[in-house]
C-alpha positions as CSV (number, residue, x, y, z in Angstrom):
1,X,11.3,-36.1,-21.2
2,X,8.3,-37.0,-23.5
3,X,8.6,-40.1,-25.6
4,X,7.8,-38.6,-29.0
5,X,6.8,-42.1,-30.3
6,X,4.3,-42.4,-27.2
7,X,3.1,-38.8,-27.7
8,X,2.4,-39.4,-31.5
9,X,-0.1,-42.3,-30.9
10,X,-2.4,-39.8,-29.7
11,X,-1.8,-36.7,-31.2
12,X,-4.5,-34.8,-33.7
13,X,-2.6,-32.0,-35.2
14,X,-3.9,-29.4,-37.6
15,X,-1.3,-27.7,-39.6
16,X,-2.7,-24.3,-40.4
17,X,-1.9,-21.0,-42.0
18,X,-2.7,-19.3,-45.2
19,X,-1.9,-20.4,-48.8
20,X,2.0,-20.8,-49.6
21,X,3.0,-21.0,-45.8
22,X,4.0,-24.8,-46.5
23,X,1.0,-26.9,-44.7
24,X,1.2,-29.8,-47.1
25,X,5.1,-30.0,-47.0
26,X,5.8,-29.1,-43.3
27,X,2.7,-31.2,-42.6
28,X,3.7,-34.4,-44.2
29,X,7.3,-34.1,-42.8
30,X,6.0,-33.5,-39.2
31,X,3.6,-36.5,-39.8
32,X,6.8,-38.8,-40.6
33,X,8.7,-37.8,-37.8
34,X,6.0,-38.5,-35.4
35,X,4.8,-41.8,-37.1
36,X,1.3,-40.3,-37.9
37,X,-0.8,-40.4,-41.2
38,X,-1.2,-37.3,-43.0
39,X,-4.1,-36.0,-44.9
40,X,-3.9,-32.8,-47.1
41,X,-7.1,-31.0,-46.1
42,X,-7.6,-29.6,-49.5
43,X,-8.4,-33.1,-50.8
44,X,-11.4,-33.1,-48.3
45,X,-13.0,-29.9,-50.1
46,X,-16.3,-30.5,-52.0
47,X,-15.8,-29.9,-55.8
48,X,-17.7,-26.9,-55.6
49,X,-15.2,-25.3,-53.2
50,X,-12.1,-26.1,-55.3
51,X,-13.9,-24.7,-58.5
52,X,-14.7,-21.6,-56.9
53,X,-10.9,-21.1,-55.6
54,X,-9.5,-22.1,-59.0
55,X,-11.8,-19.3,-60.4
56,X,-10.1,-16.9,-58.0
57,X,-13.1,-16.4,-55.9
58,X,-12.7,-16.7,-52.0
59,X,-14.5,-19.1,-50.0
60,X,-17.2,-17.9,-47.5
61,X,-18.1,-19.1,-44.2
62,X,-20.8,-21.1,-45.8
63,X,-18.6,-22.8,-48.1
64,X,-16.2,-23.8,-45.6
65,X,-18.6,-25.0,-43.0
66,X,-19.1,-28.7,-44.6
67,X,-15.2,-28.9,-45.0
68,X,-14.6,-27.9,-41.5
69,X,-17.0,-30.5,-40.4
70,X,-15.3,-33.2,-42.5
71,X,-11.7,-32.3,-41.1
72,X,-13.2,-32.4,-37.6
73,X,-14.6,-35.8,-38.1
74,X,-11.3,-37.4,-40.1
75,X,-9.3,-36.3,-36.7
76,X,-12.0,-37.7,-34.5
77,X,-12.0,-41.0,-36.2
78,X,-8.4,-41.5,-35.9
79,X,-7.9,-43.0,-32.8
80,X,-4.0,-43.4,-33.2
81,X,-3.4,-39.8,-34.4
82,X,-3.4,-37.8,-37.4
83,X,-2.0,-34.7,-39.0
84,X,-4.1,-32.7,-41.5
85,X,-3.1,-29.8,-43.3
86,X,-6.0,-27.1,-43.1
87,X,-6.1,-23.4,-43.3
88,X,-8.3,-22.9,-40.3
89,X,-7.7,-18.9,-40.8
90,X,-10.5,-17.9,-38.2
91,X,-11.1,-18.8,-34.5
92,X,-14.6,-19.9,-35.4
93,X,-13.1,-22.4,-37.9
94,X,-10.7,-23.7,-35.5
95,X,-13.8,-24.0,-32.9
96,X,-15.8,-26.1,-35.6
97,X,-12.9,-28.5,-35.8
98,X,-12.4,-28.5,-32.1
99,X,-16.1,-29.4,-31.6
100,X,-15.5,-32.7,-33.6
101,X,-11.7,-33.1,-32.1
102,X,-11.6,-31.5,-28.7
103,X,-7.8,-32.4,-28.2
104,X,-6.7,-31.0,-31.5
105,X,-3.5,-28.8,-31.4
106,X,-3.1,-26.4,-34.1
107,X,0.3,-25.8,-35.5
108,X,0.3,-22.5,-37.3
109,X,3.0,-21.9,-40.1
110,X,3.4,-18.0,-39.9
111,X,5.1,-15.7,-42.1
112,X,5.4,-12.5,-43.8
113,X,3.5,-11.4,-47.0
114,X,6.8,-11.2,-48.8
115,X,7.9,-14.7,-48.1
116,X,4.5,-16.2,-48.6
117,X,4.1,-14.5,-51.9
118,X,7.5,-15.5,-53.1
119,X,6.6,-19.2,-52.4
120,X,3.4,-18.9,-54.1
121,X,4.9,-17.3,-57.2
122,X,7.3,-20.4,-57.5
123,X,4.3,-23.1,-56.8
124,X,2.8,-24.7,-59.9
125,X,0.0,-27.0,-60.3
126,X,-2.1,-25.9,-57.4
127,X,-5.8,-24.7,-57.7
128,X,-5.0,-21.6,-55.4
129,X,-4.1,-18.5,-57.4
130,X,-1.6,-16.2,-55.9
131,X,-4.3,-13.4,-56.0
132,X,-6.2,-15.0,-53.2
133,X,-3.5,-14.6,-50.5
134,X,-4.5,-10.9,-49.5
135,X,-7.9,-12.2,-48.9
136,X,-6.7,-14.9,-46.8
137,X,-4.2,-12.8,-45.0
138,X,-7.2,-10.5,-44.1
139,X,-9.2,-13.4,-42.9
140,X,-6.7,-14.9,-40.6
141,X,-7.2,-14.6,-36.9
142,X,-4.1,-15.0,-34.8
143,X,-4.3,-18.1,-32.4
144,X,-5.6,-17.2,-29.0
145,X,-4.1,-17.4,-25.7
146,X,-6.6,-20.2,-24.8
147,X,-6.1,-22.2,-27.7
148,X,-3.9,-25.5,-27.8
149,X,-1.3,-24.3,-30.5
150,X,2.3,-24.1,-31.5
151,X,3.2,-21.0,-33.9
152,X,6.2,-21.4,-36.0
153,X,7.8,-18.7,-38.1
154,X,8.3,-20.1,-41.8
155,X,11.4,-17.9,-42.5
156,X,13.6,-20.9,-41.3
157,X,14.9,-23.7,-43.5
158,X,12.4,-26.5,-43.9
159,X,14.6,-29.3,-41.7
160,X,14.7,-26.7,-38.8
161,X,10.9,-25.8,-39.2
162,X,10.2,-29.5,-38.9
163,X,12.6,-30.1,-36.0
164,X,11.2,-27.2,-34.1
165,X,7.6,-28.3,-34.8
166,X,8.1,-31.8,-33.5
167,X,10.0,-30.6,-30.1
168,X,7.2,-28.1,-29.7
169,X,4.4,-30.4,-30.4
170,X,5.7,-32.8,-27.8
171,X,5.4,-30.2,-25.1
172,X,1.8,-30.0,-26.0
173,X,1.0,-33.6,-25.2
């Protein structure tokens, strides 16, 4: 059996998925369980990206590139491990992060349009409007077989999601 505390010391994890999937909530709880620091990737966005999203305009690849570089750099700079919430919707985005942090594992929080929409409707105080969900779902490229990743269905209760994620992430070390 893998010692989760030892595994956590070297894990670099990106909790990914579309808006409303629970990246921040699940990411913070997984980080806590693994004894790792947590960073919400939204806090790493340039101000211009946040303004664009708040106005209901989807980001393009040029907007995302500097942000993805920062996410990868944050992971690479954390010698003892780090959990970052970051949408990482396309394979090319994940590749950009992997270029900086080759040992990263992606934890994809996957859910139906109905579950995601309901979660977004109930959320307040976030810059990402519900109207961009369909844009994000259209952009999302599923994890490929050659990517180090764990995919979790978000329809389960949060404690079960966290427990499942921690166990499955330990198996990737």
